[in-house]
MMTF fields as JSON, N, C-alpha, C and O atoms, coordinates in Angstrom:
{
  "mmtfVersion": "1.0.0",
  "mmtfProducer": "UNKNOWN",
  "numBonds": 511,
  "numAtoms": 512,
  "numGroups": 128,
  "numChains": 1,
  "numModels": 1,
  "chainsPerModel": [1],
  "groupsPerChain": [128],
  "chainIdList": ["A"],
  "bondAtomList": [4, 2, 8, 6, 12, 10, 16, 14, 20, 18, 24, 22, 28, 26, 32, 30, 36, 34, 40, 38, 44, 42, 48, 46, 52, 50, 56, 54, 60, 58, 64, 62, 68, 66, 72, 70, 76, 74, 80, 78, 84, 82, 88, 86, 92, 90, 96, 94, 100, 98, 104, 102, 108, 106, 112, 110, 116, 114, 120, 118, 124, 122, 128, 126, 132, 130, 136, 134, 140, 138, 144, 142, 148, 146, 152, 150, 156, 154, 160, 158, 164, 162, 168, 166, 172, 170, 176, 174, 180, 178, 184, 182, 188, 186, 192, 190, 196, 194, 200, 198, 204, 202, 208, 206, 212, 210, 216, 214, 220, 218, 224, 222, 228, 226, 232, 230, 236, 234, 240, 238, 244, 242, 248, 246, 252, 250, 256, 254, 260, 258, 264, 262, 268, 266, 272, 270, 276, 274, 280, 278, 284, 282, 288, 286, 292, 290, 296, 294, 300, 298, 304, 302, 308, 306, 312, 310, 316, 314, 320, 318, 324, 322, 328, 326, 332, 330, 336, 334, 340, 338, 344, 342, 348, 346, 352, 350, 356, 354, 360, 358, 364, 362, 368, 366, 372, 370, 376, 374, 380, 378, 384, 382, 388, 386, 392, 390, 396, 394, 400, 398, 404, 402, 408, 406, 412, 410, 416, 414, 420, 418, 424, 422, 428, 426, 432, 430, 436, 434, 440, 438, 444, 442, 448, 446, 452, 450, 456, 454, 460, 458, 464, 462, 468, 466, 472, 470, 476, 474, 480, 478, 484, 482, 488, 486, 492, 490, 496, 494, 500, 498, 504, 502, 508, 506],
  "bondOrderList": [1, 1, 1, 1, 1, 1, 1, 1, 1, 1, 1, 1, 1, 1, 1, 1, 1, 1, 1, 1, 1, 1, 1, 1, 1, 1, 1, 1, 1, 1, 1, 1, 1, 1, 1, 1, 1, 1, 1, 1, 1, 1, 1, 1, 1, 1, 1, 1, 1, 1, 1, 1, 1, 1, 1, 1, 1, 1, 1, 1, 1, 1, 1, 1, 1, 1, 1, 1, 1, 1, 1, 1, 1, 1, 1, 1, 1, 1, 1, 1, 1, 1, 1, 1, 1, 1, 1, 1, 1, 1, 1, 1, 1, 1, 1, 1, 1, 1, 1, 1, 1, 1, 1, 1, 1, 1, 1, 1, 1, 1, 1, 1, 1, 1, 1, 1, 1, 1, 1, 1, 1, 1, 1, 1, 1, 1, 1],
  "groupList": [{"groupName": "MET", "atomNameList": ["N", "CA", "C", "O"], "elementList": ["N", "C", "C", "O"], "formalChargeList": [0, 0, 0, 0], "bondAtomList": [1, 0, 2, 1, 3, 2], "bondOrderList": [1, 1, 2], "singleLetterCode": "M", "chemCompType": "L-PEPTIDE LINKING"}, {"groupName": "LYS", "atomNameList": ["N", "CA", "C", "O"], "elementList": ["N", "C", "C", "O"], "formalChargeList": [0, 0, 0, 0], "bondAtomList": [1, 0, 2, 1, 3, 2], "bondOrderList": [1, 1, 2], "singleLetterCode": "K", "chemCompType": "L-PEPTIDE LINKING"}, {"groupName": "VAL", "atomNameList": ["N", "CA", "C", "O"], "elementList": ["N", "C", "C", "O"], "formalChargeList": [0, 0, 0, 0], "bondAtomList": [1, 0, 2, 1, 3, 2], "bondOrderList": [1, 1, 2], "singleLetterCode": "V", "chemCompType": "L-PEPTIDE LINKING"}, {"groupName": "GLY", "atomNameList": ["N", "CA", "C", "O"], "elementList": ["N", "C", "C", "O"], "formalChargeList": [0, 0, 0, 0], "bondAtomList": [1, 0, 2, 1, 3, 2], "bondOrderList": [1, 1, 2], "singleLetterCode": "G", "chemCompType": "PEPTIDE LINKING"}, {"groupName": "ASP", "atomNameList": ["N", "CA", "C", "O"], "elementList": ["N", "C", "C", "O"], "formalChargeList": [0, 0, 0, 0], "bondAtomList": [1, 0, 2, 1, 3, 2], "bondOrderList": [1, 1, 2], "singleLetterCode": "D", "chemCompType": "L-PEPTIDE LINKING"}, {"groupName": "SER", "atomNameList": ["N", "CA", "C", "O"], "elementList": ["N", "C", "C", "O"], "formalChargeList": [0, 0, 0, 0], "bondAtomList": [1, 0, 2, 1, 3, 2], "bondOrderList": [1, 1, 2], "singleLetterCode": "S", "chemCompType": "L-PEPTIDE LINKING"}, {"groupName": "THR", "atomNameList": ["N", "CA", "C", "O"], "elementList": ["N", "C", "C", "O"], "formalChargeList": [0, 0, 0, 0], "bondAtomList": [1, 0, 2, 1, 3, 2], "bondOrderList": [1, 1, 2], "singleLetterCode": "T", "chemCompType": "L-PEPTIDE LINKING"}, {"groupName": "CYS", "atomNameList": ["N", "CA", "C", "O"], "elementList": ["N", "C", "C", "O"], "formalChargeList": [0, 0, 0, 0], "bondAtomList": [1, 0, 2, 1, 3, 2], "bondOrderList": [1, 1, 2], "singleLetterCode": "C", "chemCompType": "L-PEPTIDE LINKING"}, {"groupName": "TRP", "atomNameList": ["N", "CA", "C", "O"], "elementList": ["N", "C", "C", "O"], "formalChargeList": [0, 0, 0, 0], "bondAtomList": [1, 0, 2, 1, 3, 2], "bondOrderList": [1, 1, 2], "singleLetterCode": "W", "chemCompType": "L-PEPTIDE LINKING"}, {"groupName": "GLU", "atomNameList": ["N", "CA", "C", "O"], "elementList": ["N", "C", "C", "O"], "formalChargeList": [0, 0, 0, 0], "bondAtomList": [1, 0, 2, 1, 3, 2], "bondOrderList": [1, 1, 2], "singleLetterCode": "E", "chemCompType": "L-PEPTIDE LINKING"}, {"groupName": "ALA", "atomNameList": ["N", "CA", "C", "O"], "elementList": ["N", "C", "C", "O"], "formalChargeList": [0, 0, 0, 0], "bondAtomList": [1, 0, 2, 1, 3, 2], "bondOrderList": [1, 1, 2], "singleLetterCode": "A", "chemCompType": "L-PEPTIDE LINKING"}, {"groupName": "GLN", "atomNameList": ["N", "CA", "C", "O"], "elementList": ["N", "C", "C", "O"], "formalChargeList": [0, 0, 0, 0], "bondAtomList": [1, 0, 2, 1, 3, 2], "bondOrderList": [1, 1, 2], "singleLetterCode": "Q", "chemCompType": "L-PEPTIDE LINKING"}, {"groupName": "ASN", "atomNameList": ["N", "CA", "C", "O"], "elementList": ["N", "C", "C", "O"], "formalChargeList": [0, 0, 0, 0], "bondAtomList": [1, 0, 2, 1, 3, 2], "bondOrderList": [1, 1, 2], "singleLetterCode": "N", "chemCompType": "L-PEPTIDE LINKING"}, {"groupName": "PRO", "atomNameList": ["N", "CA", "C", "O"], "elementList": ["N", "C", "C", "O"], "formalChargeList": [0, 0, 0, 0], "bondAtomList": [1, 0, 2, 1, 3, 2], "bondOrderList": [1, 1, 2], "singleLetterCode": "P", "chemCompType": "L-PEPTIDE LINKING"}, {"groupName": "ARG", "atomNameList": ["N", "CA", "C", "O"], "elementList": ["N", "C", "C", "O"], "formalChargeList": [0, 0, 0, 0], "bondAtomList": [1, 0, 2, 1, 3, 2], "bondOrderList": [1, 1, 2], "singleLetterCode": "R", "chemCompType": "L-PEPTIDE LINKING"}, {"groupName": "ILE", "atomNameList": ["N", "CA", "C", "O"], "elementList": ["N", "C", "C", "O"], "formalChargeList": [0, 0, 0, 0], "bondAtomList": [1, 0, 2, 1, 3, 2], "bondOrderList": [1, 1, 2], "singleLetterCode": "I", "chemCompType": "L-PEPTIDE LINKING"}, {"groupName": "LEU", "atomNameList": ["N", "CA", "C", "O"], "elementList": ["N", "C", "C", "O"], "formalChargeList": [0, 0, 0, 0], "bondAtomList": [1, 0, 2, 1, 3, 2], "bondOrderList": [1, 1, 2], "singleLetterCode": "L", "chemCompType": "L-PEPTIDE LINKING"}, {"groupName": "HIS", "atomNameList": ["N", "CA", "C", "O"], "elementList": ["N", "C", "C", "O"], "formalChargeList": [0, 0, 0, 0], "bondAtomList": [1, 0, 2, 1, 3, 2], "bondOrderList": [1, 1, 2], "singleLetterCode": "H", "chemCompType": "L-PEPTIDE LINKING"}, {"groupName": "PHE", "atomNameList": ["N", "CA", "C", "O"], "elementList": ["N", "C", "C", "O"], "formalChargeList": [0, 0, 0, 0], "bondAtomList": [1, 0, 2, 1, 3, 2], "bondOrderList": [1, 1, 2], "singleLetterCode": "F", "chemCompType": "L-PEPTIDE LINKING"}, {"groupName": "TYR", "atomNameList": ["N", "CA", "C", "O"], "elementList": ["N", "C", "C", "O"], "formalChargeList": [0, 0, 0, 0], "bondAtomList": [1, 0, 2, 1, 3, 2], "bondOrderList": [1, 1, 2], "singleLetterCode": "Y", "chemCompType": "L-PEPTIDE LINKING"}],
  "groupTypeList": [0, 1, 2, 3, 4, 5, 4, 5, 6, 1, 7, 8, 1, 9, 4, 9, 7, 3, 5, 1, 1, 10, 2, 9, 5, 11, 3, 12, 13, 2, 14, 7, 2, 9, 5, 4, 2, 3, 7, 3, 9, 4, 5, 3, 5, 14, 9, 9, 5, 9, 15, 10, 9, 1, 14, 14, 16, 5, 13, 4, 3, 2, 16, 17, 18, 10, 10, 16, 14, 4, 9, 2, 10, 11, 15, 14, 9, 9, 17, 19, 10, 15, 14, 9, 6, 16, 18, 14, 14, 9, 3, 9, 16, 4, 14, 6, 14, 12, 10, 16, 11, 5, 15, 10, 11, 9, 14, 4, 18, 16, 1, 1, 1, 2, 16, 16, 18, 19, 18, 16, 16, 17, 16, 15, 13, 6, 18, 9],
  "groupIdList": [1, 2, 3, 4, 5, 6, 7, 8, 9, 10, 11, 12, 13, 14, 15, 16, 17, 18, 19, 20, 21, 22, 23, 24, 25, 26, 27, 28, 29, 30, 31, 32, 33, 34, 35, 36, 37, 38, 39, 40, 41, 42, 43, 44, 45, 46, 47, 48, 49, 50, 51, 52, 53, 54, 55, 56, 57, 58, 59, 60, 61, 62, 63, 64, 65, 66, 67, 68, 69, 70, 71, 72, 73, 74, 75, 76, 77, 78, 79, 80, 81, 82, 83, 84, 85, 86, 87, 88, 89, 90, 91, 92, 93, 94, 95, 96, 97, 98, 99, 100, 101, 102, 103, 104, 105, 106, 107, 108, 109, 110, 111, 112, 113, 114, 115, 116, 117, 118, 119, 120, 121, 122, 123, 124, 125, 126, 127, 128],
  "secStructList": [7, 3, 3, 7, 7, 1, 1, 1, 1, 3, 3, 3, 3, 3, 7, 6, 6, 1, 7, 3, 3, 3, 3, 3, 7, 1, 1, 1, 7, 7, 7, 7, 7, 7, 7, 7, 7, 7, 1, 4, 4, 4, 4, 7, 7, 2, 2, 2, 2, 2, 2, 2, 2, 2, 6, 1, 7, 7, 6, 6, 1, 7, 7, 7, 2, 2, 2, 2, 2, 2, 2, 2, 2, 2, 2, 2, 2, 2, 2, 2, 2, 2, 2, 2, 2, 2, 2, 2, 2, 2, 2, 2, 2, 2, 2, 2, 2, 2, 2, 2, 2, 2, 2, 2, 2, 2, 2, 2, 2, 2, 2, 2, 2, 2, 2, 2, 2, 2, 2, 2, 2, 2, 2, 1, 7, 7, 7, 7],
  "xCoordList": [5.14, 3.856, 3.853, 4.292, 3.378, 3.418, 1.936, 0.955, 1.931, 0.634, 0.472, 1.443, -0.738, -1.061, -1.144, -0.676, -1.727, -1.886, -2.896, -3.997, -2.489, -3.336, -4.316, -5.251, -4.078, -5.003, -6.147, -6.953, -6.248, -7.362, -8.448, -8.313, -9.566, -10.65, -10.457, -11.362, -9.314, -9.076, -7.596, -6.781, -7.237, -5.863, -5.727, -6.712, -4.491, -4.251, -3.233, -2.385, -3.29, -2.273, -1.726, -2.462, -0.318, 0.256, 0.951, 1.796, 0.571, 1.262, 2.585, 3.064, 3.123, 4.499, 4.272, 5.26, 3.088, 2.881, 2.756, 2.767, 2.636, 2.518, 1.114, 0.876, 0.186, -1.231, -1.67, -1.288, -2.499, -2.954, -4.371, -5.129, -4.749, -6.097, -6.524, -5.861, -7.606, -8.101, -8.934, -9.67, -8.739, -9.527, -10.161, -9.486, -11.479, -12.214, -12.964, -13.224, -13.312, -14.058, -15.322, -15.343, -16.279, -17.47, -17.331, -18.09, -16.453, -16.287, -15.381, -14.965, -15.038, -14.201, -12.706, -12.469, -11.768, -10.348, -10.075, -10.576, -9.327, -9.039, -7.469, -6.591, -7.272, -5.878, -5.527, -6.064, -4.583, -4.206, -3.248, -2.325, -3.538, -2.669, -2.225, -2.949, -1.088, -0.659, -1.413, -1.62, -1.862, -2.529, -1.891, -1.101, -2.29, -1.77, -2.382, -3.526, -1.754, -2.238, -1.296, -0.084, -1.847, -1.009, -1.16, -1.786, -0.606, -0.637, -1.591, -1.63, -2.291, -3.092, -4.146, -4.584, -4.526, -5.53, -5.064, -5.849, -3.751, -3.136, -2.989, -2.331, -3.624, -3.429, -4.118, -3.902, -4.918, -5.504, -6.936, -7.516, -7.543, -8.914, -9.778, -9.303, -11.037, -12.105, -12.088, -12.26, -11.871, -11.859, -10.67, -10.858, -9.547, -8.347, -8.662, -8.311, -9.351, -9.656, -10.705, -10.683, -11.641, -12.62, -11.919, -12.19, -10.974, -10.226, -9.387, -9.321, -8.779, -7.945, -8.853, -8.458, -10.091, -10.986, -11.44, -11.607, -11.63, -11.995, -10.934, -11.189, -9.686, -8.545, -8.349, -7.572, -9.085, -8.986, -9.396, -10.353, -8.605, -8.864, -10.093, -10.324, -10.788, -11.941, -11.41, -10.226, -12.305, -11.773, -11.008, -10.128, -11.354, -10.517, -9.307, -8.625, -8.964, -7.756, -7.778, -6.729, -8.95, -8.999, -9.535, -10.536, -8.889, -9.192, -10.556, -10.834, -11.445, -12.726, -12.582, -11.86, -13.281, -13.21, -13.715, -13.193, -14.749, -15.288, -14.262, -14.183, -13.46, -12.439, -11.364, -10.855, -11.038, -10.058, -10.58, -9.86, -11.868, -12.613, -12.628, -12.294, -13.014, -13.042, -11.609, -11.457, -10.614, -9.238, -8.768, -8.12, -9.135, -8.814, -9.497, -8.853, -10.755, -11.553, -10.964, -10.928, -10.512, -9.843, -8.59, -8.351, -7.709, -6.456, -6.699, -5.991, -7.707, -8.02, -8.416, -7.988, -9.253, -9.609, -8.459, -8.415, -7.505, -6.319, -5.507, -4.932, -5.387, -4.576, -5.138, -4.363, -6.405, -7.029, -6.847, -6.61, -6.952, -6.73, -5.361, -5.157, -4.358, -2.88, -2.655, -1.968, -3.274, -3.075, -3.706, -3.142, -4.909, -5.523, -4.625, -4.355, -4.162, -3.167, -1.907, -1.485, -1.343, -0.256, -0.518, 0.294, -1.672, -2.058, -2.194, -1.746, -2.785, -3.05, -1.618, -1.387, -0.8, 0.562, 1.312, 2.036, 1.187, 1.924, 1.413, 2.191, 0.068, -0.557, 0.031, 0.429, 0.075, 0.621, 2.089, 2.511, 2.898, 4.194, 4.383, 5.244, 3.548, 3.529, 3.349, 4.146, 2.216, 1.963, 3.079, 3.376, 3.701, 4.81, 6.08, 6.784, 6.231, 7.381, 7.154, 8.075, 5.934, 5.607, 5.7, 6.213, 5.178, 5.428, 6.869, 7.262, 7.684, 9.155, 9.81, 10.7, 9.395, 9.84, 9.51, 10.372, 8.273, 7.865, 8.591, 8.95, 8.841, 9.619, 11.068, 11.591, 11.648, 12.975, 13.015, 14.006, 12.055, 12.019, 11.918, 12.607, 11.0, 10.893, 12.212, 12.568, 12.831, 14.04, 15.105, 15.846, 15.205, 16.14, 15.823, 16.726, 14.573, 14.177, 14.529, 15.089, 14.172, 14.561, 16.062, 16.521, 16.823, 18.331, 18.807, 19.642, 18.288, 18.631, 18.262, 19.035, 17.113, 16.649, 17.515, 17.828, 17.907, 18.782, 20.177, 20.749, 20.677, 21.991, 21.953, 22.902, 20.799, 20.627, 20.561, 21.174, 19.841, 19.644, 21.055, 21.412, 21.759, 23.103, 24.041, 24.747, 24.027, 24.853, 24.438, 25.28, 23.138, 22.68, 22.971, 23.133, 23.041, 23.291, 24.746, 25.028, 25.701, 27.052, 27.333, 28.369, 26.454, 26.691, 26.32, 26.895, 25.38, 24.898, 25.975, 26.373, 26.479, 27.563, 26.889, 25.771, 27.664, 27.163, 27.596, 28.739, 26.656, 26.922, 27.109, 26.278, 28.263, 28.434, 28.401, 28.53],
  "yCoordList": [-14.268, -14.546, -16.001, -16.925, -16.181, -17.487, -17.983, -17.242, -19.381, -20.005, -20.938, -21.55, -21.064, -21.901, -23.362, -23.81, -24.111, -25.526, -25.793, -25.244, -26.639, -26.844, -28.054, -28.228, -28.878, -30.008, -29.859, -30.776, -28.65, -28.384, -27.684, -27.429, -27.368, -26.672, -25.166, -24.403, -24.715, -23.335, -23.154, -23.951, -22.043, -21.694, -20.194, -19.461, -19.744, -18.322, -17.831, -18.609, -16.716, -16.07, -14.886, -14.108, -14.721, -13.546, -12.821, -13.353, -11.529, -10.754, -10.147, -10.438, -9.345, -8.717, -7.709, -7.341, -7.238, -6.257, -6.982, -6.275, -8.29, -8.993, -9.304, -9.999, -8.793, -9.109, -10.478, -10.899, -11.19, -12.499, -12.412, -11.552, -13.334, -13.302, -14.816, -15.696, -15.044, -16.431, -16.757, -15.929, -17.997, -18.474, -19.72, -20.628, -19.78, -20.925, -21.641, -21.066, -22.87, -23.693, -24.158, -24.064, -24.617, -25.143, -26.595, -27.399, -26.973, -28.246, -29.055, -30.129, -28.655, -29.37, -28.929, -27.794, -29.742, -29.318, -28.258, -28.387, -27.274, -26.217, -26.317, -26.68, -25.986, -25.927, -24.49, -23.73, -24.094, -22.711, -22.401, -23.153, -21.233, -20.867, -19.352, -18.566, -19.028, -17.626, -16.855, -17.285, -15.627, -14.738, -13.351, -13.136, -12.456, -11.088, -10.368, -9.934, -10.202, -9.567, -8.311, -8.469, -7.162, -5.911, -5.355, -5.954, -4.178, -3.479, -2.246, -1.515, -2.048, -0.861, -0.683, -1.63, 0.597, 0.935, 0.878, 0.871, 0.839, 0.788, -0.595, -0.816, -1.536, -2.95, -3.298, -4.396, -2.432, -2.709, -2.338, -1.968, -2.393, -2.038, -3.159, -4.248, -2.903, -3.896, -5.058, -6.213, -4.737, -5.699, -6.705, -7.921, -6.204, -7.006, -7.997, -9.177, -7.428, -8.268, -9.288, -10.354, -9.035, -9.941, -11.129, -12.306, -10.694, -11.684, -12.573, -13.79, -11.975, -12.746, -13.776, -14.918, -13.325, -14.189, -15.341, -16.479, -15.035, -16.094, -17.034, -18.158, -16.582, -17.481, -18.56, -19.499, -18.393, -19.418, -20.775, -20.892, -21.795, -23.097, -23.841, -23.725, -24.51, -25.29, -26.484, -26.812, -27.141, -28.274, -29.364, -30.036, -29.519, -30.596, -30.055, -30.797, -28.782, -28.171, -27.63, -27.297, -27.54, -27.064, -25.651, -25.37, -24.778, -23.406, -23.349, -24.154, -22.417, -22.292, -21.687, -20.701, -22.267, -21.744, -20.318, -19.557, -19.904, -18.552, -17.564, -16.493, -17.875, -16.998, -16.788, -15.682, -17.835, -17.733, -16.885, -16.067, -17.119, -16.388, -14.862, -14.001, -14.564, -13.143, -12.517, -11.342, -13.275, -12.746, -12.459, -11.452, -13.406, -13.199, -11.962, -11.201, -11.713, -10.658, -9.367, -8.374, -9.323, -8.169, -7.878, -6.721, -8.92, -8.764, -8.199, -7.304, -8.746, -8.194, -6.749, -5.985, -6.367, -5.001, -4.066, -2.946, -4.545, -3.741, -3.657, -2.597, -4.735, -4.758, -3.786, -3.015, -3.727, -2.765, -1.312, -0.418, -1.067, 0.261, 0.698, 1.876, -0.163, 0.139, 0.468, 1.426, -0.38, -0.149, 1.16, 1.849, 1.504, 2.81, 3.883, 4.81, 3.818, 4.893, 4.964, 6.062, 3.864, 3.828, 4.513, 5.3, 4.179, 4.813, 6.332, 7.123, 6.741, 8.091, 8.821, 9.899, 8.246, 8.828, 8.892, 9.863, 7.858, 7.829, 9.027, 9.725, 9.215, 10.34, 11.655, 12.52, 11.778, 12.993, 13.264, 14.404, 12.083, 12.153, 12.584, 13.4, 12.004, 12.416, 13.868, 14.538, 14.416, 15.855, 16.687, 17.741, 16.276, 17.022, 17.067, 18.06, 15.845, 15.694, 16.593, 17.256, 16.571, 17.428, 18.943, 19.715, 19.39, 20.78, 21.097, 22.177, 20.282, 20.579, 20.661, 21.489, 19.793, 19.877, 21.194, 21.802, 21.624, 22.876, 24.004, 24.957, 23.99, 25.055, 25.081, 26.139, 23.946, 23.86, 24.382, 25.028, 24.17, 24.599, 26.118, 26.81, 26.616, 28.115, 28.856, 29.944, 28.228, 28.794, 28.773, 29.744, 27.657, 27.778, 28.752, 29.385, 28.954, 29.933, 31.388, 32.218, 31.629, 32.993, 33.212, 34.341, 32.186, 32.273, 32.721, 33.617, 32.111, 32.412, 33.875, 34.597, 34.262, 35.603, 36.636, 37.669, 36.404, 37.298, 37.407, 38.489, 36.232, 36.222, 37.019, 37.703, 36.871, 37.612, 39.131, 39.94, 39.47, 40.845, 41.465, 42.588, 40.715, 41.11, 41.367, 42.374, 40.439, 40.519, 41.696, 42.425, 41.883, 43.069, 44.401, 45.41, 44.426, 45.629, 46.053, 47.248, 45.064, 45.448, 45.778, 46.374, 45.415, 45.833, 47.315, 48.029, 47.73, 49.143, 50.088, 49.978, 51.048, 51.934, 52.969, 53.461, 53.191, 54.178, 55.501, 55.734, 56.435, 57.859, 58.654, 58.627, 59.415, 60.232, 61.691, 62.544],
  "zCoordList": [18.266, 18.812, 19.364, 18.679, 20.547, 21.2, 21.02, 20.947, 20.96, 20.801, 21.957, 22.401, 22.46, 23.618, 23.314, 22.267, 24.202, 24.062, 22.933, 22.917, 22.008, 20.855, 21.05, 20.268, 22.107, 22.235, 23.133, 23.292, 23.765, 24.685, 23.898, 22.701, 24.62, 23.967, 24.133, 23.797, 24.637, 24.853, 24.632, 25.097, 23.882, 23.697, 23.739, 23.653, 23.873, 23.948, 22.921, 22.482, 22.577, 21.668, 22.357, 22.964, 22.267, 22.834, 21.781, 21.061, 21.689, 20.518, 20.998, 22.094, 20.192, 20.473, 21.6, 22.236, 21.901, 23.002, 24.266, 25.273, 24.427, 25.625, 26.032, 27.02, 25.275, 25.675, 25.172, 24.08, 26.001, 25.683, 25.226, 25.672, 24.302, 23.758, 23.823, 23.273, 24.489, 24.611, 23.279, 22.743, 22.833, 21.7, 22.184, 22.669, 22.057, 22.564, 21.472, 20.415, 21.707, 20.779, 21.59, 22.817, 20.932, 21.673, 21.998, 21.457, 22.809, 23.26, 22.36, 22.793, 21.167, 20.301, 20.489, 20.903, 20.213, 20.371, 19.267, 18.15, 19.569, 18.667, 18.246, 19.029, 17.047, 16.667, 16.61, 15.803, 17.505, 17.693, 16.51, 16.197, 15.877, 14.777, 15.013, 15.624, 14.53, 14.603, 13.62, 12.485, 14.07, 13.174, 13.422, 14.342, 12.548, 12.603, 13.79, 13.657, 14.905, 16.019, 16.277, 16.43, 16.316, 16.539, 17.807, 18.682, 18.005, 19.292, 19.264, 18.274, 20.271, 20.476, 19.375, 18.723, 19.211, 18.168, 16.737, 15.789, 16.619, 15.244, 14.684, 13.667, 15.379, 14.964, 13.645, 13.131, 13.09, 11.784, 11.667, 12.688, 10.588, 10.368, 10.79, 11.113, 10.791, 11.178, 10.183, 10.573, 8.838, 7.829, 8.202, 8.152, 8.546, 8.828, 9.985, 9.952, 11.01, 12.128, 11.834, 12.449, 10.92, 10.396, 9.707, 9.946, 8.811, 8.027, 8.991, 8.815, 9.961, 10.908, 11.633, 11.868, 11.979, 12.671, 11.727, 12.168, 10.469, 9.522, 9.191, 8.76, 9.391, 9.153, 10.171, 9.996, 11.247, 12.278, 11.672, 10.905, 12.068, 11.526, 12.141, 13.344, 11.428, 11.885, 12.664, 12.583, 13.432, 14.268, 13.462, 14.0, 12.196, 11.476, 10.847, 10.141, 11.045, 10.598, 9.169, 8.619, 8.574, 7.15, 7.17, 7.83, 6.467, 6.325, 5.686, 4.798, 6.102, 5.47, 4.147, 3.993, 3.106, 1.758, 1.652, 0.838, 2.47, 2.439, 2.827, 2.226, 3.817, 4.246, 3.199, 3.02, 2.533, 1.46, 0.273, -0.3, -0.065, -1.136, -0.728, -1.542, 0.516, 0.922, 0.899, 0.565, 1.241, 1.26, -0.207, -0.49, -1.117, -2.485, -3.024, -3.747, -2.723, -3.184, -2.622, -3.348, -1.408, -0.767, -1.489, -1.838, -1.758, -2.447, -3.866, -4.327, -4.526, -5.847, -5.87, -6.736, -4.897, -4.761, -4.488, -4.997, -3.659, -3.389, -4.579, -4.83, -5.399, -6.628, -7.562, -8.129, -7.792, -8.706, -8.207, -9.021, -6.914, -6.327, -6.548, -6.844, -6.431, -6.637, -8.122, -8.476, -8.982, -10.395, -10.883, -11.733, -10.326, -10.63, -10.184, -10.947, -9.037, -8.462, -9.396, -9.758, -9.761, -10.618, -11.997, -12.484, -12.589, -13.9, -13.649, -14.479, -12.553, -12.351, -12.161, -12.709, -11.456, -11.24, -12.497, -12.716, -13.41, -14.616, -15.499, -16.149, -15.478, -16.22, -15.716, -16.496, -14.389, -13.83, -14.183, -14.377, -14.261, -14.653, -16.127, -16.454, -16.986, -18.386, -18.548, -19.205, -17.906, -18.007, -17.47, -18.032, -16.428, -15.893, -16.885, -17.07, -17.466, -18.297, -19.604, -20.083, -20.119, -21.248, -20.915, -21.725, -19.662, -19.338, -19.217, -19.657, -18.677, -18.594, -19.897, -20.087, -20.872, -22.221, -22.918, -23.555, -22.794, -23.379, -22.693, -23.385, -21.397, -20.727, -21.324, -21.674, -21.417, -21.972, -23.39, -23.73, -24.235, -25.551, -25.572, -26.322, -24.688, -24.647, -24.118, -24.568, -23.218, -22.673, -23.75, -23.895, -24.536, -25.717, -26.678, -27.225, -26.959, -27.989, -27.445, -28.162, -26.166, -25.616, -25.54, -25.708, -25.299, -25.287, -26.668, -26.785, -27.672, -28.991, -29.333, -29.963, -28.916, -29.187, -28.47, -29.062, -27.243, -26.488, -27.208, -27.344, -27.653, -28.264, -29.636, -30.018, -30.323, -31.611, -31.312, -32.008, -30.317, -30.011, -29.518, -29.875, -28.745, -28.321, -29.506, -29.557, -30.441, -31.642, -32.485, -33.009, -32.617, -33.43, -32.764, -33.452, -31.402, -30.67, -30.904, -30.999, -30.999, -31.23, -32.702, -32.997, -33.622, -35.066, -35.239, -36.06, -34.469, -34.632, -34.121, -32.962, -34.976, -34.451, -33.449, -33.607, -32.506, -31.525, -31.842, -32.235, -31.672, -32.069, -30.846, -29.938, -30.799, -29.605, -29.962, -29.084]
}
């Protein structure tokens, strides 16, 4: 990503697709920063674009505290969602493991039963 002139009141950002986006300030010099800019409609959700907009530096070059707080809140929500999915998948894995163990036990029992039946079948004399 290329960043335009940082000492003017206007700068531009060029993403990997080659499109340029102008970033303006209200008469104050802006400090141009690189942000996550994607291509086309798959560039991200509305929340991501709002966060990218909040990430823009203020005229004195300090990130806004509110933007950081919002970003931390979003990361925390994503973390909890990932943990919830992980716990759910672990539960599914445990249920699958238990089912496979019970199937293996049943298979072993049936195998022993068939062997016993086969053994008893050969003990019985055949009458002709």
